[in-house]
C-alpha positions as CSV (number, residue, x, y, z in Angstrom):
1,X,-288.9,-147.1,13.4
2,X,-285.7,-149.1,14.2
3,X,-283.0,-148.8,16.7
4,X,-279.9,-151.0,17.1
5,X,-278.5,-152.0,20.5
6,X,-275.1,-153.4,20.3
7,X,-275.4,-156.7,22.3
8,X,-276.6,-160.1,21.4
9,X,-279.8,-161.6,22.5
10,X,-277.5,-164.7,23.3
11,X,-273.7,-165.3,23.2
12,X,-272.4,-166.5,20.0
13,X,-268.7,-167.6,20.3
14,X,-267.2,-170.5,19.2
15,X,-264.3,-172.5,20.9
16,X,-262.2,-172.8,17.7
17,X,-262.5,-171.7,13.9
18,X,-264.1,-174.0,11.6
19,X,-264.6,-172.6,8.0
20,X,-266.5,-175.8,6.9
21,X,-269.1,-175.5,9.6
22,X,-269.4,-171.9,8.9
23,X,-270.7,-172.9,5.4
24,X,-273.1,-175.5,7.0
25,X,-274.5,-172.6,9.4
26,X,-275.2,-170.5,6.6
27,X,-278.4,-172.8,6.0
28,X,-280.1,-171.6,9.0
29,X,-278.9,-167.9,8.2
30,X,-280.0,-167.6,4.6
31,X,-281.7,-170.7,3.4
32,X,-285.3,-171.0,2.7
33,X,-286.2,-171.6,6.3
34,X,-283.4,-169.5,7.9
35,X,-283.6,-166.6,10.3
36,X,-283.5,-163.9,7.5
37,X,-286.7,-165.5,6.1
38,X,-288.7,-165.8,9.4
39,X,-287.5,-162.1,10.3
40,X,-288.9,-160.8,7.3
41,X,-292.0,-162.9,6.9
42,X,-293.1,-161.9,10.3
43,X,-292.3,-158.4,9.7
44,X,-294.2,-158.2,6.4
45,X,-297.1,-159.9,7.9
46,X,-297.4,-157.3,10.8
47,X,-296.9,-154.4,8.1
48,X,-299.7,-156.0,6.1
49,X,-302.0,-156.8,9.0
50,X,-305.5,-155.4,8.8
51,X,-306.5,-155.2,12.4
52,X,-304.7,-153.6,15.5
53,X,-304.1,-155.5,18.6
54,X,-302.4,-158.6,19.8
55,X,-302.0,-160.4,16.6
56,X,-300.1,-157.6,15.0
57,X,-298.1,-156.9,18.1
58,X,-297.2,-160.4,18.1
59,X,-295.7,-160.3,14.7
60,X,-293.9,-157.1,15.2
61,X,-292.4,-158.5,18.5
62,X,-291.2,-162.0,16.9
63,X,-290.0,-160.5,13.9
64,X,-287.7,-158.2,15.8
65,X,-286.5,-161.1,17.9
66,X,-285.7,-163.2,14.6
67,X,-283.6,-160.2,13.4
68,X,-281.6,-160.6,16.5
69,X,-281.1,-164.3,15.7
70,X,-279.9,-163.1,12.1
71,X,-277.2,-161.1,14.0
72,X,-276.4,-164.0,16.4
73,X,-275.8,-166.5,13.4
74,X,-273.7,-163.7,11.4
75,X,-271.5,-162.9,14.2
76,X,-271.0,-166.7,14.8
77,X,-270.3,-167.4,11.3
78,X,-267.7,-164.6,11.3
79,X,-266.0,-165.8,14.2
80,X,-265.8,-169.3,12.8
81,X,-264.0,-167.9,9.7
82,X,-261.8,-165.3,11.8
83,X,-258.9,-167.7,12.0
84,X,-259.6,-170.3,9.6
85,X,-257.1,-171.4,7.3
86,X,-258.9,-170.1,3.9
87,X,-255.6,-169.7,2.0
88,X,-254.0,-173.0,1.2
89,X,-251.9,-173.3,-1.8
90,X,-252.6,-175.8,-4.8
91,X,-249.5,-177.7,-4.1
92,X,-250.5,-178.3,-0.5
93,X,-254.1,-179.3,-1.6
94,X,-252.6,-181.9,-3.9
95,X,-250.0,-183.2,-1.5
96,X,-252.7,-183.8,1.1
97,X,-256.0,-185.2,0.7
98,X,-257.2,-184.4,4.0
99,X,-256.6,-180.6,3.2
100,X,-258.2,-181.1,-0.1
101,X,-261.2,-182.5,1.8
102,X,-261.4,-179.5,4.1
103,X,-260.9,-177.0,1.2
104,X,-263.7,-178.6,-0.7
105,X,-266.0,-178.1,2.1
106,X,-265.6,-174.4,2.6
107,X,-267.5,-171.6,1.1
108,X,-264.9,-169.7,-1.1
109,X,-266.9,-166.7,-1.2
110,X,-266.6,-166.6,2.7
111,X,-263.0,-165.3,2.0
112,X,-263.1,-163.8,-1.7
113,X,-266.3,-161.9,-1.4
114,X,-266.9,-161.3,2.2
115,X,-263.5,-161.2,3.6
116,X,-264.1,-164.0,6.2
117,X,-267.6,-162.7,7.2
118,X,-271.2,-164.1,6.9
119,X,-273.3,-163.8,3.6
120,X,-277.1,-163.6,2.9
121,X,-276.9,-167.1,1.3
122,X,-277.6,-170.8,2.0
123,X,-275.1,-173.3,2.6
124,X,-274.7,-173.9,-1.0
125,X,-274.2,-170.2,-1.7
126,X,-277.4,-169.6,-3.3
127,X,-278.5,-166.1,-2.6
128,X,-281.5,-165.4,-0.2
129,X,-284.7,-165.0,-2.1
130,X,-287.7,-162.7,-1.1
131,X,-289.9,-165.4,-2.8
132,X,-289.3,-167.4,0.6
133,X,-291.4,-164.9,2.4
134,X,-295.2,-165.6,3.1
135,X,-297.3,-162.8,4.0
136,X,-300.9,-163.2,2.6
137,X,-302.9,-160.9,4.8
138,X,-304.8,-163.8,6.0
139,X,-303.8,-164.5,9.6
140,X,-304.7,-168.0,9.9
141,X,-302.9,-169.1,6.5
142,X,-300.0,-167.1,7.7
143,X,-299.8,-168.3,11.4
144,X,-300.0,-171.8,10.0
145,X,-297.1,-171.1,7.6
146,X,-295.3,-169.6,10.5
147,X,-295.7,-172.9,12.5
148,X,-294.3,-174.7,9.5
149,X,-291.3,-172.4,9.1
150,X,-290.3,-172.9,12.7
151,X,-290.7,-176.6,12.7
152,X,-288.4,-176.6,9.4
153,X,-286.0,-174.3,10.9
154,X,-285.7,-176.2,14.2
155,X,-285.3,-179.6,12.4
156,X,-282.2,-177.9,10.7
157,X,-280.8,-176.4,13.6
158,X,-281.0,-180.0,15.6
159,X,-279.2,-181.6,12.6
160,X,-276.6,-178.9,12.7
161,X,-276.2,-179.5,16.5
162,X,-274.8,-183.1,15.7
163,X,-272.6,-181.8,13.0
164,X,-270.2,-180.1,15.5
165,X,-268.5,-180.7,19.0
166,X,-267.8,-177.1,19.3
167,X,-269.2,-176.2,22.8
168,X,-269.7,-172.7,22.1
169,X,-271.5,-173.4,18.8
170,X,-273.8,-175.9,20.6
171,X,-274.5,-173.6,23.3
172,X,-275.9,-170.9,20.7
173,X,-277.8,-173.7,18.9
174,X,-279.3,-174.9,22.2
175,X,-280.7,-171.4,22.6
176,X,-282.1,-171.2,19.3
177,X,-283.9,-174.6,19.5
178,X,-285.5,-173.6,22.7
179,X,-286.8,-170.4,21.0
180,X,-287.9,-172.4,17.9
181,X,-289.7,-174.6,20.6
182,X,-291.6,-171.7,21.7
183,X,-292.4,-170.1,18.3
184,X,-293.6,-173.4,17.1
185,X,-296.0,-173.2,20.1
186,X,-297.0,-169.6,19.8
187,X,-297.8,-169.8,16.0
188,X,-300.0,-173.2,16.9
189,X,-301.6,-171.4,19.8
190,X,-302.4,-168.1,17.8
191,X,-303.8,-170.0,14.9
192,X,-306.2,-171.8,17.6
193,X,-307.0,-168.6,19.3
194,X,-308.1,-167.0,15.9
195,X,-310.3,-169.9,15.2
196,X,-311.9,-169.9,18.4
197,X,-312.6,-166.3,18.4
198,X,-314.2,-166.8,15.0
199,X,-312.0,-164.1,13.3
200,X,-310.8,-166.9,10.9
201,X,-312.0,-170.5,10.4
202,X,-311.1,-173.3,8.4
203,X,-311.1,-173.8,5.4
204,X,-309.2,-170.5,4.6
205,X,-310.5,-168.3,3.5
206,X,-313.4,-168.9,5.6
207,X,-315.4,-165.8,4.4
208,X,-315.6,-167.1,0.7
209,X,-319.1,-168.3,0.1
210,X,-319.0,-171.9,0.8
211,X,-322.1,-172.5,-1.7
212,X,-319.9,-171.3,-4.6
213,X,-317.5,-174.2,-4.3
214,X,-318.3,-177.7,-5.8
215,X,-319.4,-179.2,-2.3
216,X,-320.0,-182.7,-3.6
217,X,-316.1,-183.1,-3.8
218,X,-315.2,-181.0,-0.8
219,X,-314.3,-183.8,1.5
220,X,-313.6,-186.7,-0.7
221,X,-310.2,-188.3,-0.4
222,X,-309.4,-189.5,-4.1
223,X,-306.7,-192.3,-4.3
224,X,-304.6,-191.7,-7.2
225,X,-301.9,-194.2,-6.2
226,X,-301.6,-198.1,-6.2
227,X,-301.0,-197.9,-2.4
228,X,-304.2,-198.7,-0.3
229,X,-303.0,-197.8,3.2
230,X,-304.3,-194.2,2.8
231,X,-307.8,-195.5,3.3
232,X,-306.8,-196.1,7.0
233,X,-306.3,-192.4,7.7
234,X,-308.3,-190.0,9.5
235,X,-308.7,-188.1,6.5
236,X,-310.7,-191.0,4.7
237,X,-313.7,-191.2,7.1
238,X,-315.4,-189.5,9.8
239,X,-316.1,-185.8,10.3
240,X,-313.6,-183.1,9.0
241,X,-311.6,-181.0,11.1
242,X,-313.7,-177.7,9.9
243,X,-316.7,-179.5,11.2
244,X,-318.6,-178.8,8.0
245,X,-318.5,-182.3,6.5
246,X,-317.8,-185.9,6.4
247,X,-314.8,-187.6,4.8
248,X,-315.2,-190.4,2.2
249,X,-312.6,-192.5,0.5
250,X,-312.8,-193.4,-3.2
251,X,-310.5,-195.3,-5.6
252,X,-309.6,-192.7,-8.1
253,X,-311.6,-189.8,-9.3
254,X,-315.3,-189.2,-8.9
255,X,-315.5,-186.8,-11.8
256,X,-314.1,-186.6,-15.3
257,X,-314.6,-184.4,-18.3
258,X,-313.6,-184.9,-21.9
259,X,-310.3,-183.0,-23.0
260,X,-310.7,-179.9,-25.2
261,X,-309.6,-179.8,-28.6
262,X,-306.1,-178.6,-29.2
263,X,-305.7,-174.8,-29.2
264,X,-305.0,-172.7,-32.1
265,X,-303.3,-169.6,-31.1
266,X,-302.4,-166.6,-33.4
267,X,-300.5,-167.8,-36.4
268,X,-297.6,-165.3,-35.8
269,X,-296.8,-167.2,-32.5
270,X,-295.4,-169.9,-35.0
271,X,-296.5,-172.8,-33.2
272,X,-296.7,-176.2,-34.9
273,X,-300.5,-177.1,-35.8
274,X,-302.1,-179.3,-38.4
275,X,-302.8,-176.3,-40.5
276,X,-300.4,-176.3,-43.6
277,X,-297.6,-173.6,-43.2
278,X,-298.8,-171.7,-46.5
279,X,-302.2,-171.2,-44.7
280,X,-300.6,-170.3,-41.6
281,X,-298.5,-167.7,-43.4
282,X,-301.4,-166.3,-45.3
283,X,-303.2,-166.0,-42.0
284,X,-300.4,-164.0,-40.4
285,X,-300.3,-161.7,-43.4
286,X,-303.8,-160.8,-43.3
287,X,-303.6,-160.3,-39.5
288,X,-300.8,-158.0,-40.1
289,X,-302.5,-156.0,-42.6
290,X,-305.6,-155.7,-40.4
291,X,-303.3,-154.5,-37.8
292,X,-304.4,-157.1,-35.2
293,X,-301.8,-157.0,-32.7
């Protein structure tokens, strides 16, 4: 059950309108790593959680907070657009290169479609997609994905911070940066606690019978590049982080297999093969008569 309280988690008011920056801000609202994504990602992970308790509660709580961040950004974008000059005539654009540059940087659908409001899209106008959401049912995999989402999101907010000198916008971004700091740390902490409690371990999924994998290549770094420096990395020698193997380094593959012969699908797929066309046609006719669908 959801209730809406008509107040913001933190103030979201710009000092002045800026339609160009409103478009930029759309990225952290409706982009791949925007607030819509993390709000729904954490919520779906909670709905899909298989155990009650602290991890599920954590997901529900942060998912709700992130929905509040969606609201903050949408409110900020609407205010940036509120008095921005969106209706400039063609003559004015042609006579003033500076105006043309400004118009070129705005999202025209902010005006035409949303009536000077925010939209569930990224900074290029691409619609937000449900495929951005990761909710696998495995908490270690999901918490690791969540940490990455917060890192990518904080990176984008930090870049946006330097793209404006509006104190009101920067104040809100400063708050979002701080919450992203917390959320990065919390997901890393949650992932570690899962492993310490033995609920989940690396490699994910840890309850898959390890004897069923080809263990001889489980910890081999295979160098498929002409660069040699990768051999110096922590991943090329020494114990693996999961504590179940030792890294080794190899130039190129340690296994190979012959390429199987070319496939020959049903003649009625009409693929090009070395079989003569007349034979292919006859085969298709026979298959039709045999009702082989």
